[in-house]
N, C-alpha and C positions, 0 to 999 in steps of 0.2 A: 553707524547704525547699531542699535541695541539688539540683543538677542530676543528681548520681549517683542520688539517690532518685527522680528523675523519669524514669528510663530507660524504664519501661513506658509512660509518657505519650508519650514520643518514638516508641515502637513503634506505638502506636495512631494517632498523628498521621501517621506514614508510611503506614499502611494506609489511612487516610481519604483521603490525597492521591493514592495510587497505584492502589488496587484498582478503583474505578469507572472511572478513566481508562484503565487498561491493558486492561480488558475491552472498553471501547468502541473502543480503538485497534485491537486485533486483529480485532474484528468489522468494522471499516471498512478492513481490509487494510493497516494500518500494521504494520511489523515492525522488529525489532532496536532499535538505539539511538534511531531515530526514534520508535518506539512508546513506549519507556520514558521518553524525554526529554519527549515531548508529553503523557504521561499526566496529570501534575498540571494542565496547562492545560485538558485536556478535563474533568477532575474539577471544577475551579473553574467552568468554563463550565456544566456540568450542575447543580452545586450552587447557583450564583447564579441561574441561570435557573429552577431548581425553586423557589427561594425566592420569586421574583416570582410564579410561577404559584400556589404555595401561598397566598401572601398574597391573591391575587385571589379564590380560591375559599374562603378561610377555614380552611385546614388548618394546624394548629400546626406549627412548625418542629421537625424531628427528622431522623434518618437514614433513616427509613422512606420518605418521599416521594422522597428522593434516590435510594435503591436502586430504587424503582419506575421513575422516569424514566430512570435509567441502564440498566436492563434493557430498557426500551422502545427507547431509543436504540441499544443494541447489537443488538437484534433487527432494527430497521430497517436498520442497517448490514449485517448478515449477508444480509438479503434483497436490498438494493440492490446490493451488490457481489458477490453469489453466494458469499460465504464459507461459507454453510451447506452448499453442495454438497461442498466439500472436507472439511468436518467430518463429514458423513455418510459420505463415501468412506473417511475414516480410521477411522471406527468399524467399518465393514464389514471393512476389512482387518485390524483388530485382532482379529477372531474367527478369522482364518486362521493358517496356519503361518508366514507371513512376519513375524508379530508377534514370533516367537521369535528372529529373527535379531539379532545384535549388530552394530550399525553403528559402524565406527571413526570417532572424532571427527576431522574434518579438521584439518590443521595450522594453517590460518588461524583456525579457531575457537579453538584453544588460544592463539593469539597475542592474539585479542580478549580472552579470559578473563584472560590475564596483564596486559594493559593495564588492564582494569577493576579488577583487584586492586590494582594500583599506585595508581590514582586513588582507590580506597576508602581506602587507607592514608593518603595525603596529606590527603584531606578529613577523615578521622578525627582526625588530628593538629591540623588547623586548627580543627575543632569543639571540641576540648578547650581549645585556646588561647582561643577566643571565650568559652566558658562560664566559663573562669577569670577573664577580664576582667569579665564581667557579674556574677560573684559568686554570688548565690543565684538559684534558679529563681523565687522570688517577689519578686525585686527589682523595684521600680517605677521606670521610667526617669524622669529629671528633665527632662521635656519638656512644652512648653505644650500639645501636642495630646493628651497622655496622658489627661486627664480625659474628653475626648470619646470616645476609642477604647475605653476600658474601660467607660465608662457606656453606650456604644452596645451593647456585648455584653449588659450587664445589661438594657437595654431589650428586646432580642430575647428573652432568657430570660423576661422578665416578660410581654411582650405576645404572645409566640408567633409573631411575624412577623419573618423575616429578609429581607424584600423590600427591595430598594433603593428602592422607591417609598414605603415606610412609615417611613423614617428621620427621625422627627420630634423627635429628641432636642433639637436646637437651635431647633426651630420648633414648640413644643408647642401653639400655637393653631391649627395647620393639621391637617386630617384626613390629608393625604398630603404627602410631601416626598421628592424624589429626592436620594439620596446613595449613592455606590457602597459596597455593604455585603458584598461577597464575603469580605473579610477577617473582618469581625465575625461573619458566618454560620459560617465555619469555626471560629473560636474558640468560638462557642456550641456547635457540635457536639462539640468536644473536651471542653468542660465537661460536657455531657450524658453523654458516653460514659465519662468517667473520674471525674467528681465532684470534680475539682480546682478550685482557685480561678481566677477570671478572669485574675489576674496571672500565675499559673503557665502557664495555657494560652496566654496571649499571648506569653510569652517562649519557650516551647517551639516554638510555630509560627514565631516570628521566626527562631530558630536553624535550624529545619528548612528553611525557605525559603532561608535564606542558604547553608547548607552542603550541601543536597541538591537542592532544586528548581532553583535557579539553575545549578549545574554540569551537571545532567542536561539542562536546556534548552539550554545553550550547546554541549554535545556533540552534541545533535541538530542544532543550526544548523550546526556545523562539518561534520557528516556531510552535510547538505544542500548545502553549498557545495563541498566537496572530494571527496565520494563516500566509499565504504567504505574509508577509510584508517585503520587502527587506531592507528598511531603519532601522527597529527596529532589524532585525536579524544582520545587519551589525554593528549597535551600540553595540549589545551584544558581538560580536566577538572582536571589537576594545577595549571594556572596560573589557574584560575577565581576564586580568592580572593586573587589577587596585586594586584588593582587596588583602590585605596582609595576611588575615587568610588562604586563599587557592588560588593557590597551593604553594605560596612562603614559608609560615611558616612551612609546612610539609617537606620542603626541608632542614630545619634546626633543626627540633625537632625529635629526635630519632636515626636515621632517619626513619620515618614511611613510607617506600616505599610501603608496601601493602596497607596502607590507602590512599596514594597518588594515586595509580592506581584505587582503589575501588571508591573513591569519584569522580575521573575524569570520571568514567563510569556512576555514578548515574544519572546525568541529561539525558543521552541518554536512560537509562532504564525508567526514568520517562516519557520521551517523548513518548516512545512506549506504556506505560500504558495509557497515555492520548489519544493515537491514538485508543485504543480499544473502547473508548466511541463513536467514529464516524463510527464504522464498523457495517454493517448489520449482521444479524444472520448467513448468509452463509459464511462470511469471519471473523467472530469474533474469531473462533477457531484458524485460522491461525495467526491473530493479537496477540492473547494471547500466542501462541507458540513462536513467535518472542520475545515478552516481557519476557517470561520465560527464553529463552536462554540468553538474556542480564542479567537477574537477576542471572543466574548461574555464569556468569562472575563476577558480583559484589560480590557475596557470596564467591567464591573461590579466589578472590583477598583479601577481608577482610570482614567477615560477618557483622561487624557493619555498613558497607556501606548500607546493606539492611535495617537495623534498622533505619538508618538515612533517607533513602528514604521513609520508612513507616511513620515516623514522618512528613516529608514534604508533603506526599500525603494524610495524614489523613484529612486535611482541604478540599482538592479537593474531596475526597470521600463524605464528609459531604455535600459539596456544591451540588454534583450530587444527593445525596439522597433528599435534601430539594427541589431542582429544580424539580425532578420527583414528589414529593409530591404536590408541588404547581400546577403542570399541572393537576394532578388527581383531586385536589380540584376544579379547574376551570371547569373541565368537570362534576362536580357534583358527584364525587365518593369519599367522605370523608373516608368511611370505608376502602377502598382499599389503600388510601393514608397513613392512619395511620398505618395499619397493615404492609405494605411493608416497611415503614420507620422504624418501630419498629424492624422488623426482620433483616433488614440491619444493624442497629446500634447494635443489639444484636450480630450479627455475627462478627462485628468489635471488640466489647468488648471482646467476647470470644477468638478471635484471639490474641488480645493484652495480655489477661490474660494467654493464653497458652504459649506465647513467654516468658513472664516474669517469669512463673513458670517452664520453661524448665531447665534441668540440666546444660546446657551451661551457662545460665544467673545466676543460683545459684552459679556456680563456680566463675563467674566474680564478684559476690557480695562480695566474700571473699578477693578480691584483695584490698590491702591497699589503692590504689589510690594515690591521691595528697592531700596535706594538704590544708584544707579550710582556706583561709587567707583574704577573702574579705567580707565586709558587702554587703547586697543586693543592696544598692545604688551604690557602686563602681562596682559591677558585672553588673548591668543594664547599668551603664555609659559606661562600656567597650563595651557592645553590641551596644549601641546607637551611640558610636563614631566609630564603625567598626574597632576597634583596635584588633590586635592579643594579645593573653594572655601572655604578657611579664611581667616581674617584674615591669617595668615602661612603661605601654602601651601608645603609641602615637595615636592620632586621625587621621583618614583619611577623612578630611573635604570635599574634592571634591566629594567623593562617598557618604558621608552622605547627602549632598545637593541633589544629583541626586536621591538617594533612597527615600528621603523624598518627593520629587516631584512626583516620581512614585507611592508612596503609596497614595498620595492625588488623583492622576489621577485614581488609581484603584477603587476609589469610584464610578466613572462613567463607568469604563470598567469592565463589569460584569465578563468576563472570567479571570480577573486578581485579583479579590478580595481574592481568596484563597491564593495567594502568600503572602499577608499581614498577614493573619492568620498563615501561616506556619512560617513566620519570627518571629511572636510572640511566636510560640511554641518552636523554638530554643532558643529564649531569656529566656523563662521560664526554659528550661533544663539547661542553663548556670547558671542562678541565683540559681537554686536548687543545682547544683553541687558545686557552690562556697559557699553555705550556711552551716549551722552547720551540723556536722556528725549525720546521723540518718538512720534508716532502710528505710525510704521513699527515702532518697537521694541515698542510696546504690542500691535500687531496680530500681529507675528511670534512673540512669546514669551508671548502671553496663555494658551495652553493649559497652560503650566507655571507660571502665576501669577507670571511674571517672576522665577522662583526659580533661582539658579545651581545649587543642589544637584540639582534635578530635571533640569536640562539636562545637566550633566556626568555624571550617572549613566547617561546613554545611551552614553557613550564606550566602556566595556568591551564592549558588545554587538558592536561591529564591530572594536574594537582587539584583543580576545582571540583571534579566529581569525587575525588578522594576526600576533600574537605567536607563536602555535603554528606558523604557516607559516614564520616566520623561523627558529625553533628547528629545525624538521624539515629545512629547506633546508640549514642548516649541517651537520647530521648526514648528510644524503644526499650532500653533496659529499665529506665525509670518507669515507663508506662507498664511494663510487665510486672514490675515490682508492686505497682499500684493496682494491678488487676484490670487494666484497660482491655476492652473487647475490640474486635475487628468488625468492620462493616464493609462488605463487598470486597474483601481482600485488601482494604486500605485501613489506615488508622482512623480512629474516631476524631470528630471535630476538636475536642479539647487537646488531644495529643498532637494533632496536626498544627493546632494553634501554638502549642509549645515549641514545635519545630520552627515555626515562622518567627516567633518572638526571640528564640535563641539565635536564629540565623541573623535576624536584624540586629541583635546585640553584638554578635560577632562582626558584622559589617561595620557597626558603629565603632567598635574597638579597633578594627583594622584601619578605619578612616582617621583615627586619632593616634595611630602608631607612629613611631619615628620615621618609618619608611614612607608612610603616606604624607607626613609633613614634608619630608624631603621632596617627594613628587610634586606636592602642591606648590612648594617654593619654585621648583623648576618650571612648572606651567606658568606661574605668575611672571617669572622672568622672561621666558621664551616668547610669551604673547604680549609682553609689555612693549610699547612703542618707544624703544631706546631709553628705558629707565624712568619713564614717567609714572609707572605703577609698581615699583619694587616692593612697596609695603601694602599692596592690595590684599595680600593674605598674610596673616601674622608671621608665618614662617618664611616668607619670601626674603626678608632681610637676613634672616639666619642662614638661609641657603647661600646667599651671596657671601656673607662673612666667613662661613666655614668652607667655602670653595666647593660646595656640592653642586651636582648637576653636570650636564654634558660639557659645560664650558671649562671644567677642570679647575686647575689651581689658580687661574687668572680670569674669574668670571666677568670682571669689569670690561674685558675685551669684547664681550658680546653686546653689552649695553652701549648704544651709540654706534654700533658697527654696521648692521645691514639696512635698517629702515627705521624711520621715525615719523612723527606726525608732520613735522616741518617739510620733510621730503615728500610726504604724501600730498600735501597741498601744492608743493612745487611741481609735481607731475601735471596737475591741471594747468598750471601756467605754461609748462613746456608744450603741452598739447595745443595751446592757443598760438604759440609762436611758430612751431614747426609745421610746415604744410603737410596735408594728409598724404600726399604722394611721395614724401621724402622719408628717408631712413636715417637713423643716427647710429653712432657707435658708442659703446659704453663698456664698463667693466662689470661683468655679472657678479664678481666677488664683493662689490660694494653695494649691491642691491639696486643699482640704477637701471638694470635691464628690466626691472618690473614696470618700467614706463610703457611697455607694450601691453602687458596684461591689464594694467590698471588705468592707463591713459590712452591706449590705442595708437601710440606712436611706435612704429616698427623699428626694431633695433637689429643690427647685423650680428650682435653677440648676445643672444637671448639666454644662454645657458652656460654653466660651468663646464670645464673639461670638454668643450666642443672641438670638433675638427675645423680648424681655420684654413681657409684657402691661402695660398702664398701671398696674395695681395692683402688680405685681411690681417694675416700674421705680421706683415711688414708695417701696416698702419698702426695696429695696437701696440707694437713694440717700438716703433721709431717715429711716430707722428710728431713728437716734439722737435725732431731734427729735420723736418721737411724742407726747411730752407737751405740746408747744407748737404743733406744725404741724398745721393742720386736714387731715383726710382720711387721715392715715397709719394711725391705728388702724382706721378703717373698711376700708381696704385689707387690713390684717392679718387682720381678722375675715372678710372675704370670701374670703381665701385659706385660712382655717382654719389659721393658722400660729401655732405656740407656741414653736418652738425655733430657735436660731441657732447655727451652728458657725463659729468663727473661728480660723484658724491663726495669725493675728497678723502674718504676713509672707508675702511672695511674691516671685516673680521680678521683677515690675514693681511700681511704685508704684500701688496700687489706686485712689488718689484721682483719678487721671486717667482712669479707666475706668467711672465711674458707680456704684461700690460704696462711696461715702463713708459711707453709713448703717451699713454693717457695720464698716468700718475704724475708726470712731470710737466704737464701743459701749463700750469700756472706760471712757470718761469720761461715760457716760450713765446715767441712772436708769431708762431704759426697760426694762432687763433685769436679771435676777439671775443670778449665776454658779452653775451647777450642778456643774461638774467642770472640772478644769484639769490639763494635763500640759505643763510648760514654757510655751511661748508659745501652745499650743493651748487653746482655751476653748470650753465648751458653755454657752450661755445659755438661760434661759427668759424669754419676753416677759411682763412683769408690768404694763406700763402700759396694756394694751389689753384689760382685761376689759370687761363690758357697760357699766358705768358710765363708765369712762374713755373708751370708744369714743364714747359720746354727747357727752361733754364735748369730746373732741378734734374731733368732727365739727362741733360748734357753734361752735368757734373760741374 
């Protein structure tokens, strides 16, 4: 299926992401770009929260409970903020003569519209470039996490629960298990509403989050930092896809769909937190409630998004504390200034300590993480050059220049100084993560699984507003030199047009930088169906030859490893052979477990690193020895297992992961071959009928 033919699925996805959220946003007194940028975060918050509630009371997952909860939340917001009074007043005025008057659109509103139109054009071009690199709408990314994420959606559609407390895909022996399921719940909704495949819905949502949700959220954050400045908000939107660390790199690493969604929502949540500082006490509770709902969306998409937001906002909190202390000192109240600053910092320190000491972080600390292979100078250079954490990272010099200019300008723009400190905090995190293995490193980077990709993906959240500030500062200096005048607090149309043109030029330069070429090559490789599109983008072959990308020094192991078109068509054949009430066993490391998500054939091994029951562990490890090894056939019959699907190869050597019993079936008499397509094979177990089971069990 082509992306062109999926245009209506994109439209429905946009409606799903924005309609519930924008209704709640306006009910809770959000307006303008803040409302539209935060709408997806509120939608994800209400959908993921509704999924948990629906799972607890036994209601099947669908759009209906989401609409009900969204309406309730909007109603509560209208009552809590008094928005309903204004709505009633407008309805009453609508019946009078004043409703017939034509109001002239202010010039500032026209300037905003022109800026948004420019952003839409640039993002549209970027979206076309992205889908061209991905190829087809039903392309399955060549990533080790793909079987889990696609099969998790199938689990939701089968079980009727999208609750993050019921994600037992990798823990089938448990009644409940927590895993952030906001992403998977949204994909399931898209499948239900459109009838498309899970693969199509996954790719459509990924593109939508990258080219729509993320830019809108970043524009909301920039609005929160700099105020209603259309030129700087527009520059943010235009440059939003010019950083390779996010969202592009997360489309090739993993694939980390939950992190992609969570990080795309983080700027909106941060904007809502910044908004609380401008609320009076009467409306502070409502502002905090909206920010909390967005935070729920971030957490249930991927909890480390909340940790990332906390790191980025720490400098802002400190700036607020110091600013309040200075005001009290100027008023001659030094005791109050010191005491409140001390209490505030102590509260922050206790909160950080509680988070780091939590059981969740303790479990993450035991994660082996990624090998530390960079001296601190190289790690710092990677951050300074704004390169994604590749084996051979390339620099993004256009963005480096703009961010550097913005950081210099932030010295004079008081409201933006905390952005520089936040950027420094992320740099420290990355350098520590790349440093020698230690308890301090494990503690500090545990929320991100010691993963460089997840940490560097935080950089654009604070670097992008700085880049926009740097670009606008240059244009303002030129405008003042030319004697440009201001209109309603904003720049004139010609100067705003200059900002847009320069921002578009910067985006074009960034798109043609070596870092973007490297990213484009990675996307073309990862979304190729086992090597049939390595030259779809001019740099794709270069990325292969130079060893760039997440596949490291041996990128050819990726191609032909997880999934290809031949195996895709073979899945349809398997679905015709295996009865609907039967399950199969397969090795998730070779991609064969996708037969459940894409073909509807249930597999007992749907995910990597899953908890295997003793019977299942024995089968996948020793099935090839069923005729001679006692207990194997007994386990097969207890599992009521008759079929085995083997792709024959994978990204890794399966013999080191406990699946030797499947990897060696081609040399065993335990099974008979039912169907074959290339190296993909479907077997039926013949050694474990009732008689053979008794013989095997007796030894």
